[in-house]
C-alpha angles and dihedrals in degrees: 000000000000121000115255093197086102115027092186095054093110092058099059124105117247091244089065090070091068095050114123126193120239115250091221091050091051093053096045097089090051096041094048086069108102095223090060119089102217117205086155117083123057090244119161115214101262091174088071093060107105108257093208089057092051089049091048094049095045089046092053090050097049095041098047107020104025096128092046092044090056100047132078113270132203116292093241090056135254113319094226093050093048089055092052088051089052090053090049092050089047090059087067094047095258105128114196134151125245089242086063094061135080117194111225137192095260130325087278093066088046091060091040093053093047087053093047091054100042109030129072120185109285096019115138122246128181119215139163118275110252099028138181104299090221091059091061095073092045090054093044093049094056090045094243117176095227120204108192118205121207121255129205130188089294096054130252117007102243091194092054088046088057092051093049088052093051094051092054090046089058087059092049091249127131122199118238093223145320116252115211137164097207100186123057088341121222116264102002096049088221127137125223107241123237092251094052090044088060093043092051094051089046093051091049090048093048094047098035088242124155120232117209103204115197113193117175103134107042094103093054090073115149099180142008134033124305119251131220117264118246088243091057090053093052125086099168108064097257097127131081109193124206122194140175146197089209098095103030094045120000136322089214092073092062097212125146138142143218128213119198143147111287098257094053092039089057091055090047088053093054093047089050093053087059094046105051109332094234139359111254111287089206091058094043089053092049088049091049093053087053095050091050096041120114088226098054096097091047091053090050091048090051090052092050093050092048097047092042088058090050093048087053088052093050093048088054093047097050090050093052105039101025097033096161094049125115122225143141112235105231122230091217143343125069112283150077123197106211125190118195118226098220098061097245119164107246091200089064090038089058094061091054091044091053090057085058089049100248125113137197136166109264111229097242087069088068093058124068095216090058090224109083123073091039093144094043136083137189117232123194116209099179103078099047129066122238092263094052092042089056094046092046096051090045088055091049089049092052094050092044090052090046093051092045091052092049092050093050089048092053088046091055093049090050089052092051 
C-alpha cells in the first residue's frame, strides 16, 4: 500500500530524491533568535558596515541610475560591474577579461551553475574533506559521486588527491573536477600552501583535470602574506574561479561571479538564463559603488581588525573551555574546525547545546557521506563579539564534559 503522507509523491522528478538540506539553513530559524549565541553560520558582521556609507551608495544609485537599477540586465552581468570585478581580481595578481566573467546571484549560485553544466548523476567529483557544508546539497542535488580527500594544516593533500584520481582511473572513471577553497578553507580555516598550490595546478594540467577554485575569504587576512590564486598559476585553462561580494561587502546583496574558459562560460550563461534570467541590477550597481568608493579599503581593514580580535578571542576560549580539542588557528577567514578528543558525536552534542542557547555546525555536515567528521564541529567567530564567543564556547565545553561523563558512566555500567 502506498504511503499517503505525501499525496504529491508521484509527481516529483527523480532528482529530488537526492536533494539534501543545508545544515546552516536548518539552523537559521533557531540562530536568528536574540537569546541564541550562534557560532554556526558563516555570517559576516553586517552591523559593522558604516551606515552612512551604505546610505551614500544607495542614494547615488537611486539618484543617478534609478531607471537602470530597476530594469532587467544582461545575463552575464552589467559590463561596468564586470570590469570592476576584473580590477579587483587584478589586485591579487589574477588577470582576466570582463568577457570571461558571469555575475551570479551569490557565490552559491556560481557553484550550483558549474555543477549543473558539468555534472551528470553518477559522475565523480573530487573535493576536500571536510568541505564547505553548503556544497554538500549542491553535489547531492546533481547526483555527484563525491570522493573527499583529506586536508591538513597546509590544505588538501595533493598526494592523496593523486591516489583518489588513480583509484577512479582504474575503474575507467575520470572525475569532472576537484573543488577546493584554497584560502582560509571553510570549514577548517587552513590555507593551501604555495608548494601545494603549484603541485595541484601541475597535477590538473598533467591529467586534464578541472579545478573549481572557490575564493570567498582571501581578503579577510589577519596575518601572513597573500598567496597567488590557483587561477593566476594556471596558463592552460584548467581553473574555474568563483568569487563573491558576500564576505567583503554584504551577503544580503546576493552578488557573486564565476570566471571560466569561454566554452564552459557559454554553457553557464545558458543555465543561468533558465535559473533567474539575470542577477539584480540594483544590487550590482550598489556593489559597483562600493568597489569604486575611496572608503572601500578602509572598510575592509576595519573588518580584518574586528575579525582578527574575535579570532583571538576564540583561540583563548577554546584553550580554556575545550582544552583537549584539536584545531588549527586560522590566519584569516571566518572559521575554526575543532575536533573533540573524547570521540563525542557533535550532531548529538548540538541538540544539547541548543537547549543552552548556543549553536554550531556539526562536523558530519561537511562530508557528503554524513558519517565522517562525527567528532568535529565548525565554529564561526565573525558574527559574535568577544564576550559572546567566550560564553558560547564555555557552554559548548560544559555540554561536552557532561556528555563525556555520562558516556563514561554508561560504559562502567556495561562493564559490571
